[in-house]
N, C-alpha and C positions, 0 to 999 in steps of 0.2 A: 504433562497435564495443562500447563498454562498456556503453551503453545498451541493446543487444540483450540481454547477460548479465543487465542487472538486470531488464528486462521478463521474460525468461524465469525467473528466480528468482521473481520476483513473481507469475508465471502458476503456477508449481508450489506457491507459499504458497497463493494463493486456491483452487486445485484441492484441496489438503489440508484447508483449513477449510471446503470447500462444504457440509458437511452436519452442522455443530455447533451449529446454531442462531445466535442472535446473537452475534456476537463482535467483538473488536477488530479483527481484521484486515479483515473486510468493512465494519466502520463507519469506519474510516479510510479505505479505499480508495474507499468513497463519498464521503467528504469530500473526499478527494484528486480525485475526478471532477468535484464541485462547484467545487472551487477552479480546477481546469485549465480547466474551461468557462469560468469567470470571467476568467481570465487570457488565454486565448486568445480571447476576443470581445474584449477591450480593447486587445490588442496589434496593431500594425499588419499586417495579413494573417492571417486566421485559419490557425492550424496544429495539427493533429490530434496532432501528436508531443507538443506541449505538455500534453494531455489524457492521453496515455499515460504520460508520465514522471511526471505528479502521481499518477496512479492506482497506478503502480508504486513510489514513494516512499511514498505511503499504505499500501499492503500490507505494505511491509517495516517501516513506522513500528508498524503493527498486530502485526505478528508478536512486535516486540521489547516490546510491551505485553502482549501474551498470555504470553510466557516470563518477564516479569519476576518475577511472584510465584513460579514455580519457582525461580528462581534465588535469591531471597530465601529460600526455605525451605531451601535446600542451604546457604548461608551461616550461617544461625542454628544449625545443629547443632553 
C-alpha cells in the first residue's frame, strides 16, 4: 500500500518537472531506472516492481536535490 502512495507521489513530481529542461528530478529518476534494471536482472526472478520502486525513490531524491538550494536561501536570510 505504501509503495502505491510513493509511486503516485513520484509520478506527480515527474509530471510537474516534465518541461523544465535538464533537472535533478529526471536525472535521478533515470539513474534509478538503471539501478532498478541492474538489481532486477541480478536477483532471482525478474521483478518489475523493483524497477518502479527504484525510479520512484530516484524521483523523490531528485526533488530534494532540486529544492535544497531554495531551502538554503531561506535559511541564510
